C-alpha positions as CSV (number, residue, x, y, z in Angstrom):
1,M,133.1,157.6,129.4
2,A,132.4,157.0,133.2
3,R,131.8,160.0,135.3
4,S,134.0,160.6,138.5
5,D,130.9,160.5,140.7
6,D,130.1,157.0,139.3
7,K,133.6,155.8,140.2
8,E,133.2,157.3,143.7
9,D,129.8,155.5,144.1
10,G,131.5,152.2,143.0
11,I,134.3,152.6,145.5
12,T,131.8,153.5,148.3
13,E,129.7,150.4,147.5
14,T,132.8,148.2,147.6
15,V,133.9,149.6,150.9
16,K,130.4,149.1,152.3
17,T,130.3,145.5,151.1
18,V,133.7,144.7,152.8
19,V,132.6,146.4,156.0
20,Y,129.3,144.4,156.1
21,A,131.1,141.2,155.3
22,L,133.5,141.8,158.2
23,L,130.7,142.6,160.6
24,I,128.8,139.5,159.6
25,A,132.0,137.4,160.1
26,L,132.5,139.0,163.6
27,L,128.9,138.3,164.6
28,F,129.2,134.7,163.4
29,R,132.5,134.1,165.3
30,S,131.1,135.8,168.4
31,F,127.8,134.0,168.6
32,F,127.9,130.7,166.6
33,L,131.3,129.1,165.7
34,Q,134.7,130.4,166.7
35,P,137.8,129.0,165.2
36,F,140.4,127.7,167.7
37,Y,144.0,126.5,167.2
38,I,145.6,124.0,169.6
39,P,149.0,125.4,170.5
40,S,150.0,123.0,173.3
41,G,150.0,119.3,174.2
42,S,147.9,119.5,177.4
43,M,145.0,117.6,175.7
44,K,146.9,114.8,174.0
45,D,146.0,112.5,172.5
46,T,142.5,113.7,172.2
47,L,143.8,116.9,170.7
48,L,147.2,117.3,169.1
49,V,149.3,120.4,168.6
50,G,148.3,121.9,165.3
51,D,144.7,120.7,165.4
52,F,142.2,123.4,164.2
53,L,138.6,123.3,165.3
54,F,135.5,125.3,165.7
55,V,134.0,126.0,169.1
56,N,130.2,125.7,169.3
57,K,129.3,128.9,171.1
58,M,125.6,128.0,171.2
59,A,126.2,125.0,173.4
60,Y,125.8,126.6,176.8
61,G,124.0,129.9,176.0
62,Y,125.6,133.3,176.3
63,S,127.4,135.4,178.9
64,S,129.2,138.7,178.5
65,A,132.4,136.7,178.1
66,S,131.1,134.2,175.6
67,C,129.9,136.8,173.1
68,E,133.2,138.6,172.9
69,I,134.6,139.8,169.7
70,P,137.6,137.4,169.1
71,L,141.2,138.8,169.4
72,V,140.2,142.3,170.7
73,K,138.3,140.8,173.7
74,V,135.4,143.3,173.5
75,S,132.0,142.0,174.4
76,F,128.9,142.5,172.2
77,C,126.8,142.1,175.3
78,P,128.6,143.6,178.3
79,F,125.2,144.3,179.9
80,L,124.6,140.5,180.6
81,E,124.8,139.8,184.3
82,D,123.5,136.3,184.0
83,R,123.7,133.7,181.2
84,I,120.9,133.7,178.7
85,L,119.6,130.6,176.7
86,E,121.5,128.7,179.4
87,R,122.2,125.0,178.9
88,D,124.1,123.0,181.6
89,P,127.5,121.6,180.5
90,K,128.0,117.8,180.9
91,R,130.8,116.0,182.5
92,G,133.4,114.8,180.0
93,E,132.8,117.5,177.4
94,V,135.8,119.3,176.0
95,V,135.3,123.0,176.7
96,V,136.9,126.3,175.7
97,F,136.9,128.9,178.5
98,L,138.5,132.1,179.7
99,H,141.1,131.7,182.4
100,P,139.5,133.4,185.5
101,T,142.5,135.7,186.0
102,S,144.5,136.1,182.8
103,G,141.5,136.0,180.4
104,Q,143.4,133.7,178.0
105,D,141.5,131.0,176.1
106,Y,142.0,127.5,177.5
107,I,140.7,124.2,176.4
108,K,140.3,121.3,178.8
109,R,137.9,118.4,179.7
110,L,135.1,119.1,182.2
111,I,135.6,116.8,185.2
112,G,133.8,118.3,188.2
113,L,130.3,119.7,188.3
114,P,128.9,122.1,191.0
115,G,128.8,120.3,194.3
116,D,131.3,117.5,193.3
117,T,134.4,116.6,195.2
118,V,137.5,116.0,193.1
119,Q,140.9,114.5,194.1
120,M,143.9,112.9,192.5
121,K,145.5,110.0,194.4
122,S,148.5,108.2,192.9
123,G,147.5,109.3,189.4
124,V,143.9,108.1,189.8
125,L,140.9,110.5,189.6
126,Y,138.4,110.3,192.5
127,L,135.0,111.9,191.9
128,N,132.8,112.2,195.0
129,G,135.1,109.7,196.8
130,K,134.8,107.1,194.0
131,A,137.8,106.1,191.9
132,Q,137.4,106.4,188.2
133,P,138.8,103.2,186.7
134,Q,141.6,103.3,184.2
135,T,142.3,100.5,181.7
136,P,145.7,100.3,180.0
137,D,145.5,101.1,176.3
138,G,149.0,100.7,174.9
139,N,151.2,103.7,174.3
140,F,150.9,107.0,172.6
141,I,154.0,107.4,170.4
142,E,155.1,110.6,168.7
143,E,158.3,112.0,167.3
144,F,160.5,114.0,169.7
145,A,160.7,117.2,167.7
146,P,159.6,120.9,168.0
147,Q,155.8,121.1,167.6
148,G,153.5,123.8,166.3
149,S,154.1,127.5,166.1
150,F,155.7,127.7,169.5
151,G,158.2,124.9,168.7
152,N,157.9,123.2,172.1
153,T,159.1,119.6,172.4
154,P,156.9,117.0,174.1
155,G,157.4,115.3,177.5
156,C,158.3,111.7,177.3
157,A,157.8,108.8,179.8
158,N,160.9,107.1,178.3
159,G,163.2,109.9,179.5
160,A,165.6,112.0,177.5
161,T,165.5,111.2,173.8
162,G,167.3,112.7,170.8
163,L,165.5,114.7,168.1
164,G,163.6,112.3,165.8
165,A,163.4,109.5,168.3
166,D,160.2,108.0,169.6
167,C,158.6,109.8,172.5
168,I,156.5,107.3,174.4
169,K,153.7,107.9,176.9
170,P,151.5,105.1,178.4
171,R,147.9,105.6,177.5
172,S,144.8,104.5,179.5
173,Q,141.1,104.6,179.0
174,E,139.5,106.4,181.9
175,E,135.9,105.9,182.8
176,L,134.2,109.1,183.9
177,D,131.0,108.7,186.0
178,G,128.0,109.6,183.8
179,Y,130.0,110.1,180.6
180,G,131.9,107.1,179.3
181,S,135.6,106.6,178.6
182,H,138.3,108.8,177.1
183,A,142.0,108.5,176.7
184,V,144.5,109.9,179.3
185,L,148.3,109.9,179.1
186,N,150.9,109.5,181.8
187,I,154.5,110.8,181.7
188,V,155.8,110.3,185.3
189,D,154.4,108.7,188.5
190,G,154.2,110.6,191.7
191,G,154.3,114.2,190.4
192,R,152.5,117.0,192.2
193,S,149.6,116.7,189.7
194,D,149.2,113.0,190.7
195,N,148.3,113.8,194.3
196,T,146.1,116.6,195.4
197,K,143.9,117.7,198.2
198,V,140.1,117.2,198.0
199,Y,138.5,120.0,196.1
200,T,134.8,120.8,196.4
201,V,133.4,122.5,193.3
202,P,131.4,125.6,194.3
203,E,127.9,126.4,192.9
204,G,128.1,128.0,189.5
205,H,131.7,126.8,188.9
206,F,133.4,123.9,187.2
207,F,136.6,121.8,187.5
208,F,138.7,121.1,184.4
209,M,141.7,118.9,183.6
210,G,143.8,118.1,180.6
211,D,144.0,114.6,179.2
212,N,147.8,114.7,179.1
213,R,147.7,114.7,182.9
214,D,151.4,115.5,183.7
215,N,151.6,118.2,181.1
216,S,148.5,120.3,181.9
217,V,148.1,123.4,184.1
218,D,144.4,123.2,185.1
219,S,142.0,123.2,188.0
220,R,144.3,121.0,190.1
221,F,146.4,124.1,190.6
222,P,145.0,127.2,192.4
223,Q,144.8,130.5,190.6
224,G,148.1,132.4,190.9
225,A,150.1,129.2,191.4
226,S,152.2,128.9,188.2
227,G,149.2,130.1,186.1
228,G,146.8,127.6,187.8
229,V,143.2,127.7,186.7
230,G,141.4,126.9,189.9
231,M,137.6,126.8,189.7
232,V,136.1,128.2,186.5
233,P,132.9,130.3,186.7
234,F,130.0,129.4,184.4
235,A,130.2,132.9,182.9
236,N,133.7,132.1,181.6
237,L,132.7,129.2,179.4
238,L,132.9,130.1,175.7
239,G,131.6,126.9,174.1
240,R,132.1,123.2,173.4
241,A,134.6,121.6,171.1
242,D,132.9,118.9,169.0
243,R,135.1,118.1,166.0
244,V,138.6,118.7,164.7
245,I,138.2,120.3,161.2
246,F,141.8,120.4,160.1
247,S,145.2,119.4,161.5
248,S,148.8,120.1,160.6
249,A,152.0,118.8,162.3
250,G,154.1,121.6,160.9
251,K,155.0,125.0,162.1
252,R,152.8,126.6,159.5
253,M,149.4,125.4,158.3
254,L,150.4,126.0,154.7
255,F,153.0,123.2,154.9
256,F,150.7,120.7,153.2
257,W,153.2,117.9,153.6
258,T,152.7,118.0,157.3
259,W,148.9,117.8,157.2
260,R,147.3,115.0,159.2
261,G,144.5,113.8,156.8
262,D,143.3,111.2,159.2
263,R,142.3,113.9,161.7
264,F,140.2,116.0,159.3
265,F,136.6,116.3,160.6
266,K,137.5,113.9,163.5
267,A,134.9,113.8,166.3
268,I,136.2,114.8,169.7
269,Q,135.5,112.2,172.4
């Protein structure tokens, strides 16, 4: 017959095992790979609402922000004044970062490096005074319906549509100087995001934009202006998004009939 102290020892060992496992998971998420869910359409069609990916937190080294414990936003390394194991981000990479004022996680494409000038004119991106060519690449077509956990409906270039109808956005391949091409979408011509002043990216900062150009609040909008991002300090970069692991078009991930099998393990370009 088991003694009571043996039972207590067994319970203690079980609790210790669970605690150690949670600590290891927290350390892994904080320093190596952090899961990230795409809740909005600002990066379509590179990333879709319902995509699930892991952020490579080793890509750019570590700052006090990038080694935070997820969800509770408490840093494992608050003592860091500078970035350690630093690696410079490259133009065109898709990056997760902390919003400079709200502290929320954002995911956008890196457009402007320190010292660059960035401007939008009539929907065309200009880097250091040079237009980045766009080549028409058909249309991105999706169902006009509530998407993801927030249930937001997408913006459509073909105007108001009924639920279940085709929502159409012209797609182009944009050439980024020093990177290559990636897809961008257009909803409306002449909006405030299509024409901006010339921005100069300060030292130690970066300029980000969403690929769904008319549906992205990003560095084209100053901080404090409708949640604008402005220039993002290097310390706020959390990591690089390299690959979609899983994707679901439904409101819940468990709705297996809404899974997008063609996006599983899809490389992010």
